[in-house]
N, C-alpha and C positions, 0 to 999 in steps of 0.2 A: 652641757654634755651632748645634747641633741644636735647641736651644730657640728660637732665632731663626727658623729655617726652619719650625718647627712653628706659629709665629704666622701665617705666610702660608698662605692657603688654596691647596692644591695642592702645597705644599712646594717642593722644589728644581726641579721641572719648570716651575713658574710663574716662578721666579727666572730660569731659563735663557731661557725665552721672552721675558721682559721685557728681558733683557740683549741678546738678538738683535734685538728690536724697537728698542731704543735705539740700537744700533750701526747698524741700517739707516737710522734717522732721521738720525743724525749724518752718515752717508755721503751721504744725499740732500741735506742742507743744504750740505755742502761742494761738491757738484756744482752746486747751484743758485747758490751764491755765485760759483763760477768762471765760470759762464755769464753771470751779471750783470756780472762784471768785464769779460768780453769785449764785452758790449753797450756798456758805458760807454766802453771803449777805442775802439770803432768810432764812437760818438757824438762823442767828443773829436776824432777824426781828421776827421770830417765838419764839425765846427765850425771847425777850423783851415782846412780847404779853403774853407769859406764866407767866413771872414775874409779869406783871400788874394784870393778873387774880388772881394769888396767893395772891397778896397784897389786892385785893378786898375781897377775901375770908377771909383773916385774919381780915380785918376791920369788915366784917359782923359777924364774930364770937364774936367780942367784943360788938356788938350792944345790947342795952337794950331797953325794951319796954317803950314807953313814957306814956302809960296809960293802961286802961283796955279795953278789947274787947267790953265791954258793953257801954263804953263811946264813942266809935267810931261812928261818924256821918254817915259813909258809911256802917255800918253794916246793912245788909238787913234782918237779922234774927229778928230784933226788930219790924218789921212791923206787 
């Protein structure tokens, strides 16, 4: 094993520094992916809310009056 470490400039210290750097990079990527997953989850929630809102608008477009404004008991203009 020593002959392998002798091939690397700086020896064991360089290997340790590279391992620490690789571990830090891996941890950073895990955190970045977790944050991206949270962003995607929020976007999915917003898309569902937007779809529900569009469906409500479509239903409201098909609404028909149930009677006349003059027949409305809450019409305060008749007083």
